[in-house]
N, C-alpha and C positions, 0 to 999 in steps of 0.2 A: 793163180788155181793150183788147184791138186789135182791126179789122174793118175788112183793107184796102179791102171792098167800101164803106166809108163816105165813105173821099178823094177819089173824082172829086163826091164831093154837095159836103163838106169846101169843095171849091177853085173847086163852081162857089156857097154862099154868103160867098167871100170879099168879091161884091163885093152884097152881099145892098141895097137899100132897108134897113136896120131894119141902124143902127150898131151896136147889139147883136149882131145874131148873126153879122154882120161881122168882129165882133172875138173870140166864140166862138169861130168856124168858126176864126181866124189864129193864137190858142191853142190850141187842136184839134191845130191838125198840124201847132203849133210845139211843142206839146211830143210828137209823134210825129216832130221829128227832119227835118222838109218842106219842099227848102228852094222851095217856091212863094212860102207866106207870110212871106220875108223880110220883102220891100218894107212890106206890108203890119205887120210888127209891132214894124221902124225907124220909123214913125209913126206908127204908134199908143204909141209909149216915148217919142217925143217932146210925143204930144199930148197924153197923158192916161199919163203913165207909172202903171202901179201893180209891186207883187209876180212876179202875172200874166204879168204883157206881158216883163220879164225875163227871168224863166223863161224859158220862151216863147222867145225868142229866144237865150236863152243853147242849148236842149235842141236848134235847129241847128243846133249842132256851126260852122260855120259862121268863116273866120277875120273876113268883111265887116261880121258879125256884133258876132264880139269889140273889133273895132278902132270901129266908130260907138256904140257900148256905153263905151271907155276914151273918147273924145270929150266923148260927153254927162254921163259923170262929171268931167271935166274942167269942164267950160262949166255944169254943176248940182247947185254941191257937195250939192243938198239931198236928194239921185239916190244919192251915194257908195255911203252904207253900203248899201242897196237891193243895186246894181251891183260890189260888193266880194263882199256875199252868195251872190251867183249866180254867180258868175264863179267864185269859189274852193269850188265845188260840182262841174266842169270836170274833168280829168285834162287838156286843154288844154292843151296849152306856150304857143301865143299868152297864152290867159284868165292862167296865172300867171304868164305874165310881167305879162300890166295887174294884175294884184292888184298887186300885186310894187309897179310903181310908183309904182300911186296909190297903198298905202300911206304911200310915202314922199316923196309930198308933196303928205301932207295935208294941211290948215292946222294952227296948232299949239291956232285954236280948237276943237276936235274929239280934242284931246286925250286926255279919256274913252272916247268913243267906240272910236278905234284901240288901246286898252288891250285896250278888249273883241276888238278883228276880227281883234287878233294874237296873242291870247292861244286863240282860235277857229280860228287858221292857223297857230298858230306853227310846223311842220310845215313850208310854203310857204313865209315870210317868209325862217325861219330857213337855208333852205337856201342852200350858195356854188353848188351850181350845182340849176338849172332842171331838176327831171326832173319827167313823172309820179307821183303818187301812189301807181300800180302800182307804177313799178317801185322809187320809195325803198323801201318799206314791205315790199316781199309777194315 
């Protein structure tokens, strides 16, 4: 549930001295799609990546965030599967494009992981034209 009155307090908590508090505030704001948290979330994904921080960054729905995640996935292959899964949940055109590119450049050593992801993302990967899921299916 979302209470608009909590947003100003969460924004204040982004600068909290306790790292855990600022982290949770950034994740909460990111999941609300608030742009104020973009810099904090990008830093968190670089410093201490987790599925929560990646999901929150994707939830902001911002082009800069999608591009940053694509670059991180390219630089750190260990994060690639988390980033692909998070981006695949977005219907944003840039997110879908980045997922397709990441799958194309995935190293052969990750063959078993890519088969799982391709199975999960079959409508996206096999699409000749990149379209949001809502337009393709309905």
